C-alpha positions in Angstrom: 41.3 15.3 27.3 43.1 18.4 26.2 40.4 19.4 23.7 37.8 18.8 26.4 39.7 21.1 28.8 40.0 23.9 26.2 36.3 23.7 25.3 35.4 23.9 29.0 37.5 27.0 29.5 35.6 28.5 26.5 32.3 27.7 28.3 31.4 25.1 25.6 30.4 22.5 28.1 28.3 20.3 25.8 31.2 19.9 23.3 33.7 19.5 26.2 31.5 16.7 27.5 31.5 15.0 24.1 35.3 15.0 23.9 35.6 14.0 27.5 33.4 11.0 27.0 35.3 10.1 23.9 38.6 10.2 25.8 37.1 8.2 28.6 35.9 5.5 26.2 39.3 5.3 24.5 41.3 5.0 27.8 38.9 2.5 29.3 38.9 0.3 26.2 42.7 0.4 26.1 42.9 -0.7 29.7 40.2 -3.4 29.3 41.8 -4.8 26.1 45.3 -4.9 27.7 44.0 -6.6 30.9 42.0 -9.1 28.8 45.1 -10.0 26.7 47.4 -10.4 29.7 44.9 -12.6 31.5 44.0 -14.8 28.6 47.0 -14.5 26.3 44.6 -14.5 23.4 44.5 -11.8 20.7 46.9 -9.1 19.5 49.9 -8.5 21.9 49.4 -5.3 23.9 51.7 -3.5 26.3 50.8 -3.9 29.9 48.6 -1.3 31.6 50.7 1.3 33.4 50.0 3.6 36.4 49.8 6.5 33.8 46.9 4.7 32.1 44.9 4.5 35.4 45.8 8.1 36.2 44.5 9.2 32.8 41.3 7.2 33.4 40.8 9.0 36.7 41.3 12.4 35.1 38.9 11.5 32.3 36.2 10.5 34.8 36.8 13.7 36.8 36.6 15.9 33.6 33.4 14.2 32.6 32.0 14.8 36.1 32.9 18.5 36.0 31.3 19.0 32.6 28.1 17.2 33.7 28.1 19.4 36.8 28.4 22.5 34.6 25.5 21.3 32.5 23.5 20.7 35.7 23.3 16.9 35.1 23.6 16.3 38.8 22.9 12.5 39.0 25.3 11.7 36.1 27.9 14.0 37.6 27.7 12.2 40.9 28.1 8.9 39.2 31.2 10.0 37.3 32.7 11.5 40.5 32.2 8.1 42.3 34.1 6.1 39.7 
């Protein structure tokens, strides 16, 4: 997310979006894997999901939405803002 923010400040919105989407994927997969483990007990033990994890997910969605807006990808920006 930090790289995405820096690239955005440098007006490199396409690269900022790439990094934002990567961060979003990482955070979402971490949350999903942890929730899945704690519901089923199957797989590699993972720490429980924290409030910080959800906060980071919200920030990632917001950053992706802002970059899509900067790139005039209006529909995709609206979808990211809604999540």
